[in-house]
Each structure stands twice: as C-alpha cells, then as structure tokens.
N, C-alpha and C positions, 0 to 999 in steps of 0.2 A: 547438461540438462539442469533446469531450475527445480528447486524443491517444490513440492505440491503446495499450492496456496488454497486455503479453505476459508469458509465463513468465520468471521471474527478474528482472523489472524492479524497480527500487527505487521505492517509492511513499511518500507521506506522507498522513496523514489530513487531510481538509479541515475537519472539525468534531470537537468533543468527542463521545466515545461513553461516557458515564458508566456505562452498564449493563455495559460491557466493561472499565471501568477504564482507558480510553485517552483521551488528550488530542489536540486538533488539533495537527498538526505532527509527531507521532510518526512515525518512519520504519520501514518494514518492507520485506520482499521478497515478491514474488508466488511462491508455491511450487506453486500449481496454478490452472489456468484452469478455472472451473466452468461457464462459458458466455460468451456475448458480453458480458454485463454483470455477471458475478460472478466473484470471485477469492478464493482462500484466501491470506491474507497472514500471514506469520510476523513477529513482533516480537521482537528479541533485544537484551539489554542489552550493556553494554561488556565484560562478562566472557564473552560468548557464550552466556549462559543465555536460553532462550526464555521470555518472560513473557506471550506471547499468540499464539494462532494462530486466526484467525477468518475466516469467509466474509463478504466485504464487497462492496457494490455499487460499480460504476464511479463513480457520483456522490459517493461517500464518499471517493474517492481522488484524488490528484494524482500523475501520473507525474513522477519527477525525471529530470534529464538531465545529461549531461556537457558540459563546455565545448566550444563549437563545434557542438553538436547543437541544432537548432531545436526549440522547444517545440510548434510548430504545423506 
C-alpha cells in the first residue's frame, strides 16, 4: 500500500511519462486532490517556471518525506 498523498505533498514520478515529457524521478508538488487516487501535480524548474501540470494517478507517484518521518 502506498503512503497517503495529500495537498501540497512533494512527490516524485515512479516511471517515465514520455507523452507528457516527464522522466522518472522528477519532483513536483500536489496542487489539487482530484479524488482518492488522482492528483494534480505541478512541476517547476530551478528558476520557478512551471514546466508541467498534470493529473496523475497514485500509482504513478511516490510521496517524498522529511528526515525522521516514516515512509510507511
């Protein structure tokens, strides 16, 4: 089971999404919860420019965590 993903969580892609121009490991932020298993994720470059905002499924994402916070 995947950890719960919530609004404003930092997430990373599990797999390449060539149709969207995204690669596994790219990091984004959840900007909207679309349902139990769907999220709008924004991807921003180092200058703060958004280069992608897409609706993605839970299984496409990995929730990232801070030191001391359990993954499970």
